[in-house]
N, C-alpha and C positions, 0 to 999 in steps of 0.2 A: 757918495760914500765911497764907493769901491777904487777911485783914483785919491780921495784925500786917505784910505787905508794904506794902500800900496805905495805912497810915497811921501808916508810918514819919515820925518828923519828930528831924532832928538838930539840934543846935545847933551854931550859927555857929562856934565853936572849933573843936568835932568835926569838922565836916567840911573845915577847913584842916587839921588836924592828918591827918586821914586820907589827902586830897589830895596832901600833903610826902611822906608815908609811901611813896604808889603812884607818885609822879612818882622818888624816890630810887630805888626796886625797881627799876623800868624802866631806868633809864639803869646801874642795876649789872649787870642780866641780860642787856640785851639787845645783840646783835651789831652792830645798825646805829644805834641810836639812843644812842649815845655822849654828847651834849652836847642842852641844851634846844633849839637852834636845830639840829636833825640836818637831814643832807642826804639820808639815805638813810631809809627805813622799809619793812619787810616786811610781809605778811598776819599771819604769826606774831606780830609785834609788836603789832598792831593787836589779835590775839585775845589775848595775856598780858595788854594792860590791860584787857581786859576781863574775864578772870579775876580780876583783883586788886580791881578794883570789886566782882565779886559776893563776894569772899572778905570783904573791908573792910566793906561797907556793907551786903550782903543774907545774910550766913552762908552762902555757898555754895547760895542757893536754886537758881539757875539750873544750877548744875551736878548738883545733886542731883535735880531735876525736869525739865529739860529738856537733858541732856548730849546730844550729839549732832544737838539741833537749830537749834542757833545760830550762825549760818554769817558769813564777815566778807569783804569785798572792798574793793579801793582802787581809784579810779577817776581817770583823767585825763581823762574827759571832763565829770566835773561841775563847773561854772561858775559856778553861783550857789548850790545848796545845798552848805553844808560837810558833809552827810550826810544819811543818810536809809535809811530800813527797809523791806525788801519783806519781804510774807507770803505763802504760798501756803497759802490756805484747804482744810481738810481734810487737810494736811498736818502741821500746826504746825511750819513749818519757817520760821525768821526771817533774814533777810540783813541785817547792817549793812554801807553803804556809808560810806565816808571821802574826801573829795574831796583827793586829793594834787594837783589842780592849785590851789586855791585856798590848800592849807599852805604848799607850795614856792612861790610868790610872793609871800607875806604874811613880816614881817621881813625883806624883802631891800632893794631899792631904796626904795622909797617908807616913808618914816619918818614915821609917826603912832602913836597909841594905838589899840591893837586890841582890840576887847573881842566875847567868843562870851558869848550869855545873860545880858548885863548885867553881864560881870567882864572886869574887864582883865588881859589874859593876857601875860604877858613874852616868850614864845617859842614856837615851834612845836610843844613838847610841852604845853605848857599849854592851846595852843588845841585841840588835837589831843582831850587830855583833857576841854575843856569840849563838842565836838561829840558825843564818845562817850557821853558824861553825857545830853545832849540825847536822843539815840537810844536810851539805855536806858530814859528816862521812855516815848518811845514804847511801848518793848517790854511795859513793865509793861502798861501799856493793855492794847494787845493780848491778853496772856498773861491779863489778867482781866477784862475789858470787851470783849473782840473788836474794837473800834473806837478811835481814837485820833485826835487835834486838838489841838495844840499852840496853836490859837486859844481853846480852849476853858479854862472855870475848872478842870477837874478836872486837865488838865495842869499847867496854871501852879500849882496847890496842890502838886502831888507834887513838881515840878521846884523850888519855893521849899523844901518842907519837907524832902526828901531830899539835894539838892546846893547850895540857897542861890541858885538861879538868880533873879534881878531882873527876864527879859526873855527874849524865847526866838528873838531872832534874832542874826545875826552883822555884825560887821563888819569882815572879813576883804577883804584887797586883791583886789578884782574886776578880771579881764582888762581891762574899761574903764578902770578907774582907772590901771591899768599902762599900756595904751597912752597915755592922757594924758600920763603921768608921763616915761614913755620916749621915745614917738615923736612927742608932741605933736599927737594925732588923738584924735578922738571921735565918737562918732554925729553925723551931718550934714556931717563933715568930706568935703571934696573931692578927691579923691586921684589919682594915675596910678599906671599899674603895666604891666609888659610880660607878653602872654600871646599864645601862637600866633605869636610874632613880630612882634606888633602891640602899640602903645601906647595902653592905653585909660584914659579919663578916667572917672570916676564919683564916688557919694558913698556913703560907710559908712551903712548901715541897722542894723549890729548888730554886737557885737566880744564873739567867745566866744575859743576858741583861735586860732580866726582871724577876719578880717573880712570880713562880708557887705557887699559891693559892689555897687549898682546902676548900670549903665550903661546909658545911652541907646541903644536899638536898635529901630528900626521892627520888626523881626520878634520883640523881645522878649513872654515871657509876662506881665510885670508892667507895670501902667500908673500913671500920678499922676492925679489929679483934676483934669490939664487934659488929660488924656488921650495925653500921652507916653508913650511905651512904653522898657520897660526889660529888660534881662539879666540877671541873677544871678551872681555870681561870689565864691566863696571863696578868699580870696587872705592868706597870711602877713603879718604887721605888717611885719616887716622885710622885705619885697617891695614895700611901698608909699611911694610920695613925696606927701608933704602939700602941695596945692596952694593951696587957700585953705577957709574956713568957706562951708556953703551950707545953706540951708534949705528943705528941699522934701519934702512930703508924697506919699508911694507906698503903693498899695495892693498887697498880696501876695492 
């Protein structure tokens, strides 16, 4: 089975038909995913998607060989990676994560083409499936080779042969892109905000779920190349007021 699984190669038409079958089946079965642009997803939905992939692409290999060793998590804190896999050596336990932060802020206010693994996605379910496929390739490599890297030729070959992927990255809507679209703010924007009963003014140095704002402060722990010192604040974007753009390099 090891040779069969790692040497799988499906025709593009077969991949498309199987993906449509999985897509329709999860829509029928799930209490949460009632449409392609779903507004809710549970761990059991993500786990069920994996079961359907295991059935239709791998003839239940993972159910038969690794039943009880593959776990699933949803993450609101992952703001860059669409998914990830964690592996505990010595236990043969694998945990696959989905970034609900990225999924739910995509196919909303920002209108543009969305691709995952080089494939155009129509909606959140499409994107979720492509993310899961990417993590399944990581899982295959870990199971059979005890290492995995999506930048290496082996991963790219497996993902192309099994799922028809032409790339290993996503173009989901990031928090920084959403901030620019909704608040006209980005990294290096100058902003003001209220904190501790005072009005502060600083520079956005990073945007995730919140903005990291560097405020000039003589007692601060951070300094720029000119020697000015700063304190760091984590502020929700909706609590910021855009003042003007600025460029300044700060060492952390």
